[in-house]
C-alpha positions as CSV (number, residue, x, y, z in Angstrom):
1,M,0.0,0.0,0.0
2,Y,1.3,3.4,-0.9
3,T,1.9,5.6,2.2
4,G,3.6,8.6,0.5
5,T,6.8,8.0,2.4
6,L,8.9,6.3,-0.3
7,I,11.3,9.2,-0.8
8,E,11.8,9.6,2.9
9,E,12.4,5.9,3.4
10,L,14.9,5.9,0.5
11,I,16.8,8.9,1.9
12,A,16.9,7.3,5.4
13,T,18.3,4.1,3.8
14,V,21.0,6.0,1.9
15,E,21.9,7.9,5.1
16,R,22.2,4.6,7.1
17,T,24.3,3.1,4.3
18,E,26.7,6.1,4.2
19,Q,27.0,6.1,8.0
20,Y,27.8,2.4,8.0
21,G,30.4,2.9,5.2
22,R,32.1,5.7,7.1
23,L,32.2,3.6,10.2
24,R,33.5,0.6,8.4
25,S,36.2,2.6,6.6
26,T,37.3,4.2,9.9
27,E,37.5,0.8,11.6
28,E,39.5,-0.7,8.7
29,L,41.9,2.2,8.7
30,E,42.4,2.0,12.4
31,N,43.1,-1.7,12.2
32,W,45.6,-1.2,9.4
33,Y,47.3,1.7,11.2
34,A,47.6,-0.3,14.4
35,G,48.9,-3.3,12.5
36,A,51.4,-1.3,10.5
37,H,52.8,0.4,13.6
38,S,52.9,-2.8,15.8
39,E,55.6,-4.2,13.6
40,A,58.9,-2.9,14.7
41,V,61.0,-1.2,12.1
42,R,64.1,-3.3,11.8
43,P,67.0,-1.7,9.8
44,E,68.9,-4.0,7.5
45,Q,72.2,-4.6,9.1
46,N,74.2,-4.5,5.8
47,L,72.8,-1.0,5.0
48,L,73.6,0.7,8.3
49,G,76.0,3.6,7.9
50,V,75.7,3.7,4.1
51,A,73.9,7.0,3.9
């Protein structure tokens, strides 16, 4: 049955999807950043003092 709220429902769906996408992107970036910095930077011994 047509209730006249189709556009409002579509807008709400898009807003929820965008919010979920931003949240997911933020979580993925945080996880990547934490993983990238958890690995210690180990210099290659044969290159020390070269520069």
